[in-house]
C-alpha positions in Angstrom: 0.0 0.0 0.0 1.3 3.4 -0.9 1.8 5.8 2.1 -1.0 8.3 2.7 -0.3 11.9 3.1 0.4 12.7 6.7 -2.6 15.2 6.9 -5.0 12.5 5.7 -3.5 9.7 7.9 -3.7 11.8 11.1 -7.0 13.6 10.6 -10.1 12.4 12.5 -12.6 13.2 9.8 -16.0 14.9 10.1 -18.8 12.9 11.9 -22.3 13.8 10.7 -25.3 13.6 13.0 -26.9 10.2 13.5 -29.3 9.2 10.7 -31.8 6.6 11.7 -33.5 4.5 9.0 -36.4 6.4 7.4 -38.9 3.8 8.4 -38.1 3.9 12.1 -40.4 6.1 14.4 -37.9 8.7 15.6 -38.5 12.3 16.3 -35.4 13.6 14.5 -34.2 16.9 15.8 -30.4 16.5 15.4 -29.5 17.6 11.9 -31.4 20.8 11.4 -33.6 19.5 8.6 -36.8 21.4 7.8 -39.8 19.5 9.1 -42.0 20.6 6.2 -41.8 19.5 2.5 -40.3 21.8 -0.2 -42.4 24.0 -2.4 -45.0 22.0 -4.5 -43.3 23.7 -7.5 -40.2 21.6 -6.7 -42.1 18.3 -7.1 -43.8 19.5 -10.3 -40.4 20.6 -11.7 -38.8 17.2 -10.9 -41.6 15.2 -12.5 -41.5 17.4 -15.6 -37.8 17.0 -15.9 -38.0 13.2 -15.5 -40.9 13.0 -18.0 -42.9 9.9 -18.9 -39.9 7.8 -19.9 -37.0 9.6 -18.2 -35.6 10.8 -21.5 -33.8 13.8 -20.1 -31.9 11.7 -17.6 -29.7 10.1 -20.3 -28.2 13.5 -21.1 -25.6 15.5 -19.1 -26.8 18.5 -17.2 -25.8 22.1 -18.0 -22.3 22.2 -16.7 -22.5 26.0 -16.0 -25.9 25.9 -14.1 -26.7 29.0 -16.2 -30.5 29.1 -15.6 -30.2 28.5 -11.9 -27.6 31.1 -11.6 -29.8 33.6 -13.4 -32.7 32.9 -11.1 -30.6 33.3 -8.0 -28.9 36.5 -9.4 -32.3 38.1 -10.1 -33.6 37.2 -6.6 -30.6 38.7 -4.8 -30.0 41.6 -7.1 -26.8 40.7 -8.8 -25.5 39.9 -12.3 -25.2 36.1 -12.9 -21.5 36.5 -13.1 -21.5 37.1 -9.3 -23.3 33.8 -8.5 -22.0 30.2 -8.4 -24.0 27.1 -7.6 -22.6 24.0 -5.8 -23.3 20.5 -4.6 -24.3 21.7 -1.2 -22.5 24.7 0.4 -19.8 22.3 1.6 -18.5 22.1 -1.9 -18.1 25.9 -1.9 -16.3 25.8 1.5 -13.9 23.2 0.2 -13.2 25.0 -3.1 -12.7 28.3 -1.4 -9.9 26.7 0.7 -8.5 25.1 -2.4 -8.6 28.4 -4.3 -7.1 30.7 -1.6 -5.2 28.7 1.0 -2.1 26.7 0.0 -0.4 24.1 2.1 0.8 25.7 5.3 -1.2 28.9 4.8 -3.7 30.1 7.5 -7.4 29.3 7.5 -9.3 30.5 10.6 -12.8 30.3 12.1 -14.6 30.7 15.4 -14.8 27.9 17.9 -17.5 26.7 18.4 -18.9 26.9 14.9 -19.2 24.5 11.9 -16.6 21.8 12.7 -16.3 20.8 9.0 -14.1 23.9 8.4 -11.3 22.1 10.2 -11.7 18.9 8.2 -11.5 20.8 4.9 -8.5 22.8 6.0 -6.7 19.6 7.2 -7.3 17.9 3.8 -5.7 20.9 2.1 -2.8 20.9 4.5 -3.6 24.5 5.6 -2.7 25.9 8.9 -5.7 26.2 11.3 -6.3 29.0 13.6 -9.4 29.3 15.9 -10.8 32.3 17.8 -13.1 32.0 20.8 -16.2 34.1 21.7 -16.6 36.7 24.3 -19.5 36.7 26.7 -21.4 39.1 24.5 -20.8 37.0 21.4 -18.0 38.9 19.7 -14.8 37.4 18.5 -12.3 37.1 21.3 -8.8 38.6 20.6 -9.4 39.1 16.9 -6.5 41.2 15.5 -6.8 44.7 14.1 -5.6 43.2 10.9 -6.1 39.4 10.3 -3.5 38.3 7.7 -4.8 34.8 7.1 -6.0 33.6 3.7 -9.6 32.8 4.8 -11.7 33.6 7.8 -15.0 31.7 8.0 -17.7 33.5 9.9 -20.9 31.5 10.5 -23.8 33.8 11.0 -26.2 32.7 12.4 -23.8 30.6 14.3 -24.1 26.9 14.5 -24.3 25.3 16.9 -25.2 28.2 19.2 -27.8 30.0 17.0 -27.0 33.6 17.6 -26.4 36.1 14.7 -23.6 38.6 14.6 -24.9 42.3 14.1 -24.4 43.5 10.5 -22.2 46.4 11.6 -19.9 44.0 13.3 -19.7 41.7 10.3 -18.8 44.7 8.2 -16.0 45.6 10.7 -14.7 42.1 10.4 -14.6 42.4 6.6 -12.5 45.6 7.0 -10.1 43.8 9.3 -9.5 40.8 7.0 -6.6 40.9 4.6 -7.7 37.7 3.0 -11.2 36.4 2.2 -14.1 36.7 4.6 -16.5 33.8 4.0 -19.9 34.5 5.6 -21.6 31.2 5.9 -25.3 32.0 5.9 -26.7 28.5 6.0 -29.4 29.6 8.5 -29.9 33.2 7.5 -33.5 32.8 6.3 -34.5 32.2 9.9 -32.9 35.4 11.0 -33.8 39.1 10.5 -31.1 40.3 8.2 -28.4 39.2 5.7 -24.9 40.3 5.0 -25.4 39.9 1.2 -25.0 43.7 0.6 -21.4 43.5 1.8 -20.5 41.5 -1.3 -20.8 44.6 -3.5 -19.0 46.8 -0.9 -15.9 44.6 -0.2 -13.9 42.7 -2.7 -12.9 40.1 -0.1 -16.4 39.0 0.9 -18.1 35.8 -0.1 -21.6 34.8 1.1 -22.5 31.1 1.0 -26.1 29.7 1.2 -27.5 26.2 1.4 -30.9 24.8 0.2 -30.8 22.1 3.0 -32.5 24.2 5.7 -35.0 26.8 4.8 -35.8 25.3 1.3 -36.3 21.7 2.6 -33.8 20.2 0.1 -31.2 18.5 2.3 -31.7 15.4 0.1 -30.8 17.3 -3.1 -27.4 18.7 -2.0 -27.6 22.2 -3.3 -25.8 25.4 -2.4 -24.7 28.7 -3.8 -22.3 31.6 -3.2 -22.4 35.3 -4.2 -19.1 37.1 -4.6 -17.1 39.1 -7.1 -16.9 37.7 -10.7 -13.2 37.0 -10.4 -13.7 34.8 -7.4 -16.7 33.0 -9.2 -14.3 32.5 -12.2 -11.7 30.9 -9.9 -14.2 28.6 -8.3 -15.5 27.6 -11.7 -12.0 26.4 -12.7 -11.7 23.9 -9.8 -15.2 22.6 -9.3 -16.3 19.3 -10.9 -17.5 20.0 -14.4 -20.9 18.3 -13.9 -21.2 19.0 -10.2 -25.0 19.4 -10.2 -27.3 16.8 -11.8 -30.4 17.7 -13.9 -32.8 17.1 -11.0 -30.9 19.2 -8.6 -30.8 22.1 -11.0 -34.6 22.1 -11.7 -35.3 21.7 -7.9 -33.1 24.7 -7.1 -34.7 26.9 -9.7 -38.2 25.9 -8.6 -37.4 26.5 -4.9 -35.9 29.9 -5.5 -38.9 30.9 -7.7 -41.4 30.2 -4.9 -40.5 32.8 -2.3 -44.0 32.8 -0.9 -43.6 29.1 0.1 -40.3 29.9 1.7 -41.7 32.8 3.7 -44.6 30.8 5.0 -42.5 27.9 6.0 -39.9 30.0 7.7 -42.7 31.8 9.6 -44.1 28.5 10.9 -40.7 27.4 12.1 -40.0 30.7 13.8 -43.3 30.7 15.6 -42.8 27.1 16.8 -39.3 28.1 17.9 -40.6 30.9 20.1 -43.2 28.6 21.7 -40.6 25.9 22.4 -38.2 28.5 23.9 -40.9 29.7 26.2 -41.6 26.1 27.3 -38.0 25.4 27.9 -37.6 28.4 30.1 -40.6 27.4 32.2 -38.8 24.1 33.1 -35.6 25.8 34.0 -33.5 25.6 30.8 -31.0 28.2 29.9 -30.9 29.2 26.2 -29.0 31.4 23.8 -31.3 33.6 21.8 -31.7 31.8 18.4 -31.9 33.3 14.9 -31.8 29.8 13.4 -34.1 26.7 13.0 -32.6 25.3 16.2 -31.9 26.3 19.7 -28.9 25.5 22.0 -30.4 24.7 25.4 -28.8 23.7 28.7 -30.6 21.8 31.5 -30.6 23.2 35.0 -27.7 20.8 36.0 -25.6 21.6 33.0 -25.4 17.9 32.0 -26.2 17.8 28.3 -25.2 14.1 27.9 -27.6 13.0 30.6 -30.5 14.6 28.9 -29.4 13.5 25.4 -29.3 9.8 26.6 -32.7 10.1 28.2 -34.2 11.6 25.0 -32.4 8.9 22.8 -34.1 6.2 25.0 -37.4 7.8 24.1 -36.4 7.8 20.4 -36.0 11.6 20.3 -32.8 12.6 18.6 -31.1 15.9 19.4 -27.4 16.8 18.9 -24.9 16.5 21.8 -21.3 17.7 21.5 -18.7 16.3 23.8 -16.6 19.5 23.3 -16.1 21.0 26.8 -17.4 24.3 25.5 -20.7 22.7 24.5 -21.2 19.7 26.7 -23.4 21.5 29.1 -26.2 21.7 26.5 -27.7 20.3 23.3 -28.6 21.6 19.9 -32.3 20.9 19.2 -33.7 21.4 15.7 -37.1 23.0 15.5 -39.6 20.4 14.1 -43.3 20.5 13.9 -45.5 21.7 16.7 -46.4 18.2 17.6 -42.8 17.1 17.7 -41.8 20.0 19.8 -44.6 19.4 22.3 -43.7 15.8 22.7 -40.0 16.8 23.1 -40.9 19.4 25.7 -43.0 16.9 27.6 -40.2 14.5 27.6 -37.7 17.1 28.9 -40.0 18.0 31.7 -40.2 14.3 32.7 -36.4 13.8 32.5 -35.8 16.9 34.6 
């Protein structure tokens, strides 16, 4: 066997949330999936693309995702040359590191945030730097001028759920010598976006996913908005047919039905607020969430105890063994019925 690269041999790898079989009766609140189906227009578009005999499926998809880029660009107020689509936003994060950070060059992010940043940086052989958070959720000890190649800023933050103020995000953009990648996977559940900063600062990239608010986790779709020269660079290194025909039509249909998005997000936000109120009544401590999940801590600060008790009841939430997070759990917002059942279980567990 040929020797592996040291970075690959030594890395732990990313561990996704537990996925039970679809036919088992779990309440699944551990991977921030949307509890509601996607727009009916998505289903109609998929069936139309397949056709009676699946004729279109024998042909390659559009390698440039032109129509989907056009739809996204019109929605966000950009020229299509500022938009790139992807096989989930993870592809974008990976390719941004590949494009901007060579082996030994610095990639940074906040800890805690999306742990996959570390995996992608390790694969590239980049140097990793992390920054903590202050008590008021600002970046601890962030330099006046950050000289690293990429800084990933997850807003709203996962797994904690809070969103950085827009003025603060703009300040961070001004302090980054390299690229500021604003990961807005959960932004549709918040009150504002940093998208306008893309036109204002040449070093800003905003990434989005279709897995959360658009209910398309099973399709693996994402996009980024950034300067055309960055889009051109990412186009060079992505897989040439990175999105299949079904994903492309699903993405276009989802983006085109903003009324469905608005209604679905409103339901989740309303359920979130009711669930938060119920958690506070039984003594839980919470971080104010701008996402489709909450990070909640039981009165005794033992997240593992509660996680295990919920698991025994076939209720899945996300527990992190990291000492910074072990006092609580990340709980996805599901349907009203799912959250009522979960709240009742939490009350019984104590």
